[in-house]
C-alpha positions as CSV (number, residue, x, y, z in Angstrom):
1,M,87.0,98.4,114.2
2,R,90.4,97.8,112.6
3,E,92.1,101.2,112.6
4,I,95.7,101.9,111.5
5,T,97.8,104.9,110.7
6,I,99.6,105.3,107.4
7,A,102.3,107.7,106.4
8,V,103.3,108.4,102.7
9,V,106.7,110.1,102.3
10,Q,107.3,112.5,99.4
11,F,111.0,112.0,99.0
12,Q,113.8,113.4,96.7
13,P,116.6,110.9,96.3
14,T,120.1,112.2,95.6
15,L,121.1,110.5,92.3
16,N,123.8,107.8,92.8
17,E,124.1,108.4,96.5
18,P,122.6,105.4,98.2
19,D,124.2,105.9,101.6
20,E,122.9,109.4,101.8
21,N,119.5,108.4,100.7
22,I,119.2,105.6,103.3
23,R,120.4,108.0,106.0
24,R,117.7,110.5,105.0
25,M,115.1,107.7,104.9
26,S,116.0,106.9,108.5
27,D,115.6,110.5,109.4
28,F,112.1,110.6,107.9
29,I,111.0,107.4,109.8
30,N,112.4,108.8,113.0
31,K,110.5,112.1,112.5
32,I,107.2,110.5,111.5
33,C,107.2,107.9,114.2
34,T,108.2,110.2,117.1
35,E,105.2,112.4,116.3
36,Q,102.7,109.6,116.7
37,P,102.6,105.8,116.4
38,V,102.4,104.8,112.8
39,D,101.6,101.3,111.4
40,L,102.9,101.7,107.8
41,V,105.4,104.1,106.2
42,V,105.5,104.1,102.4
43,F,108.4,105.6,100.4
44,P,108.7,106.1,96.6
45,E,110.2,103.9,93.9
46,L,114.0,103.5,93.7
47,T,114.3,105.6,96.9
48,T,117.8,104.5,97.6
49,T,119.4,105.4,94.3
50,G,117.3,107.7,92.2
51,H,115.9,107.0,88.8
52,E,118.5,107.6,86.1
53,C,121.4,105.6,87.3
54,G,121.9,103.7,84.0
55,L,124.7,101.2,84.1
56,R,125.4,102.1,87.7
57,F,122.3,100.3,88.8
58,T,124.5,97.2,88.6
59,D,126.8,98.7,91.2
60,Y,124.0,99.5,93.6
61,A,121.9,96.3,93.3
62,E,121.7,94.2,96.4
63,T,120.1,90.9,97.3
64,V,117.0,90.9,99.4
65,P,117.6,90.6,102.3
66,G,120.9,92.5,102.2
67,P,122.7,95.5,103.8
68,T,120.0,98.1,102.8
69,V,117.2,96.0,104.1
70,S,119.0,95.4,107.3
71,R,119.5,99.2,107.9
72,I,115.9,100.1,107.3
73,A,114.8,97.0,109.3
74,K,116.5,98.5,112.4
75,D,114.3,101.6,112.1
76,A,111.2,99.6,111.5
77,A,111.9,97.5,114.6
78,Q,112.8,100.6,116.7
79,Y,109.4,102.2,116.0
80,N,107.3,99.0,115.7
81,T,106.1,99.9,112.2
82,H,105.9,98.4,108.7
83,V,108.1,100.1,106.0
84,V,107.7,99.8,102.2
85,F,110.3,101.3,100.0
86,G,111.8,101.0,96.5
87,M,115.3,99.8,95.6
88,V,117.2,98.0,92.9
89,S,117.7,94.3,93.7
90,K,119.6,91.5,92.0
91,A,118.9,87.8,91.6
92,K,121.3,84.9,92.1
93,V,122.5,85.7,88.6
94,E,124.0,89.0,89.4
95,S,123.3,90.5,85.9
96,V,119.5,90.1,86.5
97,L,118.2,93.2,88.2
98,Y,114.7,94.1,89.4
99,N,113.0,97.4,90.2
100,T,111.9,96.2,93.6
101,A,109.6,97.3,96.5
102,V,110.5,95.8,99.8
103,V,108.1,95.2,102.8
104,I,109.6,95.2,106.3
105,G,107.6,94.3,109.4
106,P,107.5,95.8,112.8
107,D,109.9,93.3,114.3
108,G,112.5,94.2,111.6
109,E,111.8,91.0,109.7
110,L,111.6,90.9,105.9
111,I,108.0,90.2,105.1
112,G,108.6,90.1,101.3
113,S,109.4,91.9,98.1
114,Y,107.8,92.6,94.8
115,G,109.5,93.1,91.4
116,K,107.9,95.7,89.2
117,V,105.9,93.9,86.4
118,H,105.2,96.8,84.1
119,L,108.5,98.4,83.1
120,K,108.4,101.6,81.1
121,G,110.8,103.0,78.4
122,E,114.5,102.8,79.3
123,E,113.7,100.7,82.5
124,R,113.6,97.7,80.2
125,L,117.3,98.2,79.5
126,A,118.2,97.9,83.1
127,F,115.6,95.6,84.7
128,R,113.9,92.3,84.3
129,N,110.1,92.3,84.6
130,G,108.6,90.8,87.8
131,F,106.1,88.0,87.2
132,R,103.5,88.0,90.0
133,F,101.5,90.2,92.3
134,P,101.9,89.0,95.9
135,V,99.8,89.9,98.8
136,F,101.5,90.1,102.2
137,E,99.8,89.2,105.5
138,T,100.3,91.6,108.4
139,E,99.0,91.8,111.9
140,W,96.3,94.3,110.8
141,G,95.3,93.0,107.4
142,N,96.5,92.2,103.9
143,L,98.9,94.5,102.0
144,G,99.5,94.6,98.3
145,V,102.3,96.5,96.6
146,L,102.6,98.1,93.2
147,V,105.4,100.1,91.7
148,G,105.1,103.2,89.4
149,W,103.7,102.3,86.0
150,D,101.9,99.3,87.4
151,M,99.1,101.8,88.3
152,A,98.2,102.3,84.6
153,F,97.1,98.6,84.4
154,P,93.8,97.9,86.1
155,E,94.4,94.1,86.3
156,A,97.4,94.6,88.6
157,A,95.4,96.2,91.4
158,R,92.5,93.9,90.7
159,S,94.7,90.9,91.1
160,L,95.8,92.1,94.6
161,A,92.1,92.8,95.5
162,L,91.0,89.4,94.4
163,D,93.7,87.9,96.7
164,G,92.4,89.8,99.7
165,A,94.4,93.1,99.8
166,D,92.9,95.7,102.1
167,V,95.6,98.3,101.4
168,V,97.6,98.8,98.2
169,A,100.9,100.6,98.8
170,V,102.3,102.3,95.7
171,C,106.0,103.3,95.4
172,A,106.2,105.6,92.4
173,N,108.4,107.8,90.2
174,W,105.7,109.4,88.1
175,E,106.9,112.4,86.1
176,L,105.5,115.5,84.4
177,P,103.4,116.0,82.4
178,H,101.5,113.0,83.6
179,Q,100.0,114.4,86.8
180,D,96.4,114.2,85.7
181,E,96.8,110.5,84.8
182,W,98.5,109.8,88.1
183,R,95.5,111.3,90.0
184,A,93.0,109.5,87.8
185,Y,94.7,106.1,88.2
186,C,95.0,106.4,92.0
187,V,91.3,107.2,92.4
188,A,90.2,104.6,89.9
189,R,92.3,101.8,91.5
190,A,90.9,102.6,94.9
191,C,87.2,102.8,93.8
192,E,87.1,99.9,91.3
193,N,88.6,97.5,93.9
194,S,87.3,99.1,97.2
195,V,90.8,99.2,98.7
196,F,92.8,101.9,100.5
197,V,95.6,103.3,98.3
198,A,98.7,104.7,99.9
199,A,100.7,106.2,97.1
200,A,104.1,107.8,97.6
201,N,105.5,109.6,94.5
202,R,108.9,111.3,94.5
203,V,109.8,114.9,93.8
204,G,112.8,116.7,92.3
205,E,114.6,116.7,89.0
206,E,117.0,114.4,87.2
207,P,118.6,114.9,83.8
208,S,115.6,113.8,81.8
209,Y,112.7,114.0,84.2
210,Q,110.9,116.3,86.6
211,F,108.8,114.5,89.2
212,F,105.7,116.2,90.8
213,G,104.9,114.4,94.0
214,D,101.2,114.5,94.7
215,S,101.4,111.6,97.2
216,M,98.1,110.6,98.8
217,V,96.1,108.2,100.9
218,L,92.7,107.3,99.4
219,S,89.7,105.5,100.8
220,P,87.9,102.6,99.1
221,R,85.5,105.3,97.8
222,G,88.3,107.4,96.4
223,E,88.1,110.0,99.2
224,R,91.4,111.8,99.8
225,Y,92.4,111.4,103.4
226,T,95.7,113.1,103.1
227,G,97.8,114.5,100.2
228,L,100.9,116.6,99.3
229,E,100.2,118.6,96.2
230,D,103.3,120.8,96.4
231,N,106.5,119.7,94.6
232,A,108.5,119.5,97.8
233,E,109.6,116.9,100.2
234,G,107.3,116.0,103.1
235,Y,104.9,113.4,104.3
236,G,101.2,113.0,104.9
237,I,99.6,110.9,107.7
238,A,96.1,109.4,107.7
239,R,94.2,107.3,110.2
240,I,92.1,104.7,108.3
241,N,89.5,102.1,109.3
242,L,90.1,98.9,107.4
243,D,86.5,97.7,108.0
244,L,85.5,100.2,105.3
245,V,87.0,97.9,102.7
246,R,84.4,95.1,103.5
247,Q,81.6,97.6,103.8
248,A,82.3,99.2,100.4
249,R,82.6,95.8,98.7
250,E,79.3,94.6,100.2
251,E,77.5,97.8,99.2
252,F,78.7,97.8,95.6
253,Q,78.6,93.9,95.4
254,L,82.1,94.3,93.9
255,F,83.2,90.7,93.7
256,Q,79.9,88.8,93.5
257,C,80.4,88.3,89.8
258,R,83.9,86.8,90.1
259,Q,86.2,86.4,87.1
260,P,86.6,82.9,85.7
261,L,89.7,81.1,87.0
262,A,91.3,81.0,83.6
263,Y,91.2,84.8,83.3
264,R,92.6,85.2,86.8
265,N,95.5,82.9,86.0
266,V,96.4,85.0,83.0
267,V,96.4,88.0,85.2
268,R,98.8,86.3,87.6
269,K,101.3,85.7,84.8
270,Y,101.0,89.2,83.2
């Protein structure tokens, strides 16, 4: 039996204050991991900066790895846990920015990063689209990562599942009035791919948005293992059995009729 413990953090970043946000992220990791051993901690999208930074995103963008990754890596190594969080990153061409989710391993090593593919609204003015859906190997299984609006597109999670993901970590900034869609997409992505979904959505307000939280961990059948329905900071912890992924896929014969390779290649380039 492959059991792991997952924590989803419902976080309210302070807009344009990356140092303060990173400090508070460390406080959450410390609090969560001193309560009990945790294998994976998931934070929301753009945790280090907030959502509406506009042109200031250029000032906060870092390479991956970089200073922010190094600071969070120390916490991951201290508590022997994986950490997934959202930040703004830059490419070698400094004007090219990505809305990025970073995956850090329990030794403090950078496992990888993912650039958000499906940008929404004014995000397109600040960020470049990502171009692939990577799956990261860990000591306990395969981890896929999505960011925010990616959840509205079934092919994103399906691509991760076809490449072997057992858990899909979601870093999100979903805002009101779209709470019903958020819940529906989280359950649908879990059930249609027989994967665990660990979705961390932020809370609080910014000039144009109000965020509602509703972070959750869902089973491959869409069962809610833990959740935070209040619009307040906090975290939920769930113990999951990764063998349920294989059991659900066998029961529902989920991937016996596999998609043609040509279609899957289109999905990869979406």
